[in-house]
N, C-alpha and C positions, 0 to 999 in steps of 0.2 A: 738495275733492279730497284723496285720500290715495295713498300709495304702498304697494304690496305688496312685500315683500322676498322675494327668491329663496330658497326653502327647499332646502337641500342634502339628498341622500338620495333613495332611491327612483328609479324610472325617469322621466327627463324626457320631456316631449312637445315636438314641434316646432310652432311657431306664428309667424304673422306679427303683429307687435305694434308698438306705439309706446312707446319706453322712458320718455319724459318728455313732459309737455304741450307741444305744438307740435312735436314731433319727427318724423322720418320713419318710414315703415314699415320694419321690419327683420325679417329671418328670424332667430329665436332659439329657445333651448330654455328651457322653463318647467316648473314642478313638475307632476307628474301630479295632476289632481283626484281626490278621494276622495268617492264618493256618500254623502250623509247618508241617514238612515232612509227618507226620502220621495223620494229622487232616483234618477234613472236616468243612468248614464254611457253616452254614445254614441261609438263609434269613428267618426269622420267620414270618409266617402268623398269628398264634394264639397261645395262651398260656393256658394250663389247670391250674385252681386253686386248690390247696389242702391245708388242714389245716397244712400239713407238712411245707408249704412255711413260714407261719408266725412263727411257732415254731422254725424253724431253724434260721430265721432272728432275732428272739428275744434271740438267743444265746443257744439254746438247745444242740448244738453240740460243743460249744466254748471250752470245757474242753478236747475234744478228737481230734478236727480237727482244722486246720488253718482257720482263717477268713481275708478277705481282704475288704477294704473300698476304695471308694464307694462299698457298698454291693448290688449286683443285686440278688433279690431272684428268687425263681421258678425252677422247674425241668422239667415239661411236656411242650412240644412244638411240633408244626408241621410246616413245611415249605418246601423250595425248596433249594437244594444244590447250593450254589452260587460260591464257590471256593474250590479246594482240594490241598493238599500237594503233594510234588513230589513223595512220596512213597504210595500214596493212590491207591488202586486197586478195592476196593469194591463199590465205588460210583463215579458217574460222574456229572458235573455241569448240572443242570437242572431237576434232578430227584426229585420227591416229597418224603419227608422222615418224620418220626416222632421218638420221643425218649424222653430220660431223660437226662437233663444236670446235671449229679450227679457226681461230681468230686471235688478233692481238687485243690486250696483252696475253701472254702465255700464263695460265693459271686460272682461267675462267672455263674450266673443263666440264666434263660430263659426269664425274663421280660425285653426283649430288641429286637431291630430289628434284631440282628444277634447273633449267639451262635456258639462257637467252640466245636467240638466233636471229640475225637479219633475215627478212623473208626471202631475199635474193641469193642467200648462201646455200651451202650444201645441205639442203633440206628438201624432202619430198614426202607425199603422202605414203604411208607404209603399204607394202604389198598386201593384197586382200587375203591371200592363201598362206601367209606366214604368221604364226603367233607373234605378238609384239615383243615378247621377251626374247624370241629367237631373231627377229629382225634387227635387234640391237648388235648382233654379231656380224652384220652384213656390210656396213658402208665401207670401212677401210679396205678389208680383205677383198670384197667382191668388186668394188670400183678399181682397185689395183689389178686384179686379175683381168677384168674386162679391158683396162687400158694397156696392160702388157700384151694381151692377145691382139689387140688392134695394131700395136706397134710391130708385132712379129709378121704380120701381113702374110698369113699362110692360107692355102686353099684346101678344100676337101680332098681327102685321100693322101695328103702329105704327112710326114712323120714329124711329130713334135716331142722333144724331150723336155720334161719339166723337172728341174732340180729343186728339191725342197717341197715335194709334192704333198707331204702329210699334213702340213700346217693349214692354217686358214686360208691364205692366198692360194696355196696349191690345190686344196680341195675345191675351191670354186674354179680355178683355172682348168683342172681335168674336166669338170662337167661342161663348162662353156666351150672348151675345145672339142669335146666329144660330140656336142650338139652341132658343131659346124662341120662334122664329118672327118675330123683329123684323126690320125692314128697316134695315140697318146702313149708315150713312154715315161712312166713315173719313176723318179729316183728318190728314195728316201734313206734316212740314216739306219733305221732298224726295219725288220720284216713287217710289212703291213699289206701283203699282197691281196688278201680278200677284200679289204676295204678300198684299196686302189681299183680293183676290178669293178666293184660295186659302183664306184663313182664314175667309171667309164673308160678306165686306162686299158689299152690293149695288152701291155706288158708292164711289169714293175720289177725294179732291181734295187736291193738294199745294199748300201755300201758296207754295212756290218757283215754281209755274206760273201765278200770277196770283191774283186776288181770289176766294178760296174762298168768302167770304161771298156775293159776287154770284152765283156759280154755284149755290150751294145755294138761294138765294132763287129763282133762275130754275127749278131743278128742282122746288122745293116751294113755289109761290106762296102756298099757304094756311098755311105755316108747318110745322115739324116737331113731333113729339110730345114729344121728350126729348132732353136734352143731358147727356153725361158728359164732363167736361173734366179731364184729369190733368196739364195742363202750364201753362195760362194764368194770368197775373196777372189783377188786378181788371179793368182796362180791356178787355183782350181777351175775358175771360169775359162781361162785359156786352154786348160786341158780338156774340157768338155767341148770347147769350140772346135777342137781339132777332130771331133767325131763328125763334123758336118761336111756336107757336100759343098763344092765351090759355089759361091753365089747365095748361100743360105743366109738366114737372119739369126744372129745370137743377141739375145736381149738380157741385160743384166738389171735387176732391181736393187742392187747393192753398190751401184757405181764402180763395177769391177771391169767393164768393158774398156780396153786400152787401144790406142792406134795401132800398136804392135800386133794385136790379135786380127785386126782387120787386114793389115798389110801382109801379115805372114801367112794367113790361111785363106785368103780370098773370100771372107764372109763379110756381111754387113753387121758390125758390132755396134750396139746402141746401149747407152745408159738411159733407162726410162725411168722418170720420177713422176708420180701421180699428180695430176692436175684435177682434184676433185671438183664435182659440179653436180647440181640437181639433174642435169641432163643424163649423167651417167646413172644416177639413181633410178630415173625414170625408164631407162633402157633395161635395168636389172628388174624392175617391177614387171615388165613385159615377160621376162623369162621365168620369174616365179609364179606369176598368175597364169601362165600356159602350162605350168607343171614341168618345165624343162630344167629347173634348178631348185636344189634344196639346200637347207642350211645344216651344215655338219657340225653339231654341238658335242664337244668332249665333256664339259662339266658346267654345272650351274652353282653359283655360290651367292650368299647374301652380300650386300654392298660392303658390310663392315669387315669382310674377310678379303678385302683387296690385297693387302699385304701378302696373305697366304697364296692367293691367285698368282701374284707376281713371282713369288718363290718357286712355285710349282712350274710355271712357264720358263723360268730361267734355268732350272736344273734338270727338268725332266723332258722326255720326248714329247713333241707336240702332234696331237692327232685331232684336228679340227679346232673349234673355237671354244673360248670360255666366256661366259657372260656373268655379270653380277646383277643380282635381282634387287631392285630398289623397293 
């Protein structure tokens, strides 16, 4: 880890950052970033909040990636191109864009008024039919949902169980799966049946209302075709996998798929880790602009309330996405 000294001179930007390792989130002024030859500077309109943000800020990647301080957390953002480097050909000043500020060193994130992005990175023109402040909620959750669905390799008419369906990833997963003609069964912690149905789920079960496993088995005695689980640990994932027919696909977004699940239950068990790209964002744009996908926003807060947003998401039920308005 290293520290970035405050550079005097030039217009500062406002950001939410961590001054020292282990410190709290603070609202502070930092130096304005200057784009290099291949970089785009974006004036941020809104930031999408993910659990990934605080996990990284608390050192989850410190053993494998460099960290800098003050540490600006966050990956998801939407905004307007403010400046471009001399070699940039893909974007021009004034264009609305969205993407993921995912690059080394960790700490040059999106909880700020401006963010720098290489033009070939996870950046794309924002979808025309989505307000920019809502588009900020899209990149991580929707790219993950699309990637997981691709990995599941399911066909129209088949039954897909989604565990953790009420959060940001789950809400996009339901919509994308329903658009492909899948019969979606949504699993949530607490009752959210009306919302799950509105998003496209055929059935929904809340774990707080009883044994969801038994109810799924009763509804589909021959087994379900596929499972995408975005929340469970190894034990719970294995239990859900036992609901599947032989030869089905069980996809974990939490690295919970073990060889024992595959060997013991005759399913294809896969740990899927998102590989973000501008290509995935462009595929999502087509879904949004065709009216087949919507952003499910739970709350909007000002950037300076980032700590409050983290606290709410850590302790409360998650229903949709939270965005911070810059």
